[in-house]
C-alpha positions, 0 to 999 in steps of 0.5 A, spaced: 841 099 685 840 099 692 845 095 696 846 094 703 852 093 708 851 092 716 855 089 721 851 087 727 856 083 731 861 086 736 868 083 734 873 082 739 880 080 737 887 079 739 891 075 745 886 073 751 880 076 748 877 070 751 877 073 757 871 077 755 867 071 757 868 073 764 863 079 764 857 074 764 855 072 771 850 067 774 847 066 767 845 059 764 850 058 758 849 053 753 855 051 749 854 048 742 861 044 739 863 037 737 866 031 740 873 033 739 873 040 742 869 037 748 875 031 749 881 036 747 880 041 753 877 047 749 871 047 752 874 047 759 878 053 757 871 057 755 868 054 762 874 057 766 871 064 764 864 062 766 866 060 773 859 063 776 855 060 770 851 054 770 853 051 763 851 045 759 854 042 753 851 039 747 857 036 743 854 032 738 855 036 732 858 033 726 861 036 719 856 038 715 850 039 720 844 036 718 837 038 720 836 033 725 842 035 729 838 042 730 832 039 732 836 034 737 840 040 740 834 045 741 831 039 745 837 038 749 837 045 751 829 046 751 828 045 759 835 048 761 832 055 757 839 058 756 840 065 756 847 065 752 849 060 747 856 059 745 858 057 738 865 054 739 869 050 733 869 050 726 864 052 721 860 046 722 859 048 729 858 055 728 852 053 723 849 048 727 849 053 733 845 058 729 840 053 727 839 050 734 838 057 737 833 059 731 830 052 733 830 053 740 827 060 740 821 057 736 820 052 742 821 058 748 819 064 744 819 068 751 826 067 752 831 072 749 838 068 747 845 072 746 849 068 741 856 068 742 861 065 736 868 063 738 871 060 731 877 055 732 878 055 725 880 061 720 875 060 714 868 060 714 867 067 717 860 064 720 861 068 726 859 074 723 854 072 717 847 071 716 849 064 713 848 057 715 850 051 711 845 045 713 845 038 710 840 033 708 844 027 708 838 023 705 838 027 699 845 028 698 844 036 699 847 042 702 843 048 703 845 055 705 840 058 710 840 066 710 837 070 715 838 076 719 836 072 725 843 067 724 848 073 725 851 072 732 851 078 737 858 077 739 864 074 735 871 073 739 877 071 735 882 069 740 888 066 736 891 062 741 884 057 739 887 056 732 894 054 734 893 047 734 889 046 728 892 041 724 896 043 717 891 040 712 885 043 716 889 050 716 890 050 709 883 048 707 880 053 711 885 059 709 884 057 701 876 058 703 878 065 706 881 067 699 875 064 695 870 068 700 874 074 699 875 074 691 867 071 690 865 077 694 869 082 690 866 080 684 859 079 686 854 082 683 852 085 689 859 088 691 859 095 694 865 100 697 864 097 704 865 089 702 870 091 697 874 094 702 874 088 707 875 083 701 881 087 699 884 087 706 882 080 707 886 078 701 892 081 702 893 078 709 891 071 707 896 071 701 901 074 706 900 069 712 897 063 710 904 060 707 907 062 714 902 058 717 904 052 712 911 053 714 910 054 722 903 053 725 905 055 731 906 062 729 901 066 733 902 073 729 900 069 722 895 065 726 892 072 728 892 075 721 889 069 718 884 069 723 882 076 722 882 075 715 877 070 715 872 074 719 873 080 714 872 076 708 865 073 712 863 081 713 865 082 705 860 076 703 855 077 708 854 084 704 856 082 697 854 075 697 858 069 693 858 066 687 859 059 683 865 057 686 860 056 692 854 054 689 858 048 685 862 046 692 855 045 696 853 041 690 859 037 689 860 037 697 853 034 699 854 028 694 862 027 695 863 029 702 869 033 701 872 038 706 869 045 704 875 049 703 878 044 699 873 043 694 873 051 694 880 051 692 880 046 687 874 050 683 876 057 684 881 057 678 876 054 674 871 058 675 875 065 675 877 062 668 869 061 666 867 068 669 873 071 665 871 068 659 865 072 658 870 078 657 866 083 661 871 089 662 869 091 669 870 084 671 877 083 668 879 089 672 876 086 678 880 080 677 886 084 675 886 088 682 886 081 686 892 079 682 895 086 684 893 085 691 897 079 691 903 082 688 903 079 681 902 084 676 901 091 674 897 089 668 890 089 667 885 084 662 886 077 660 894 077 662 892 079 669 887 074 670 891 068 668 897 071 673 891 070 678 889 063 676 896 061 676 898 063 683 892 060 686 894 053 682 901 054 685 898 055 692 894 049 691 900 045 689 905 047 694 900 046 700 898 039 697 891 041 694 890 037 688 887 040 681 882 034 680 877 030 684 880 024 680 887 026 684 883 027 690 881 020 690 874 022 690 868 016 688 867 018 680 862 013 679 858 016 685 859 023 681 857 020 675 850 017 678 849 024 681 851 028 676 844 031 674 842 032 681 849 036 682 848 040 676 841 042 678 843 043 686 849 048 683 844 052 679 839 052 685 844 054 690 843 062 693 850 063 692 850 062 684 845 067 684 850 073 685 856 070 680 858 075 675 857 071 669 850 067 668 851 060 668 847 054 664 846 047 666 851 045 660 856 050 662 856 047 669 856 040 666 863 042 663 866 045 669 864 038 673 868 034 667 874 039 668 874 038 675 873 031 675 879 030 671 
């Protein structure tokens, strides 16, 4: 079976990598971000590096960006005709910027637009992927769009931009990195290249996320988790993801739970579900993840149990509950939308590369377990 791996974005990392923007002179630059980034001075840091450029800022991005935001953003920039779009913020801003650029390109096809992604959280990996998660609020759905047109041209990973991220957000997004790496590692499309990136990402985030939990100002730990997020993004961009993400998109679209948090809650359950299929090659892969975490030299079901226990321990230590009930989610809303959630999880593109095939009845049972 033919598999693929490619890296399109040029990735710049390390202290003051934001200075890369100073090479752009006398150009029209559109910044896509959210209201917090605009009001907190983060956009000012970017504008200072674009002293000779004409800059226009669209700061209307909300969590779980919708199709309407893409249309609104493209309309906002249409007459400006930007030569560069800078995506600044967390996963939602990066995904929105990708969608806005593609929509804008349809409106002004004669204008070539460079896309620069500058993540300010360490989690989504969107700065190096062909994915953008767009929501449809009326339907209570999230859709992962996948297209090579969505891959940024340049990614800038400046750790100073994530120093002020609140602890709760850092933990949710950090657990998202672990989920990305593990799902890419056991995906049906995993390959030698994605494996290497997933393994390194797992090693870094397991070591340095607890450091950030204790001290969010540790810039060395911030840089390592920021890099791990990008590596995990490269891994899943090549290999795909799995049922954790498929079900997280479906549940998150209805219950509006932060993406990294619902991933962290589902990850132990889905590992157990996948491992129950007793596929030796899959068990060996989960065992390797446990070994990367420094948990065991064993293989088979014992190693899988060690991995599951470690993820549950990390969740508990860092304040992520095991069930939707403990999280305080609306279980009545869950019950009303249960069939829709099951179907959305089965239809999700991420579910297609899960290492164990899943039925509607099995998804239903998993929802029952996560509900509590």
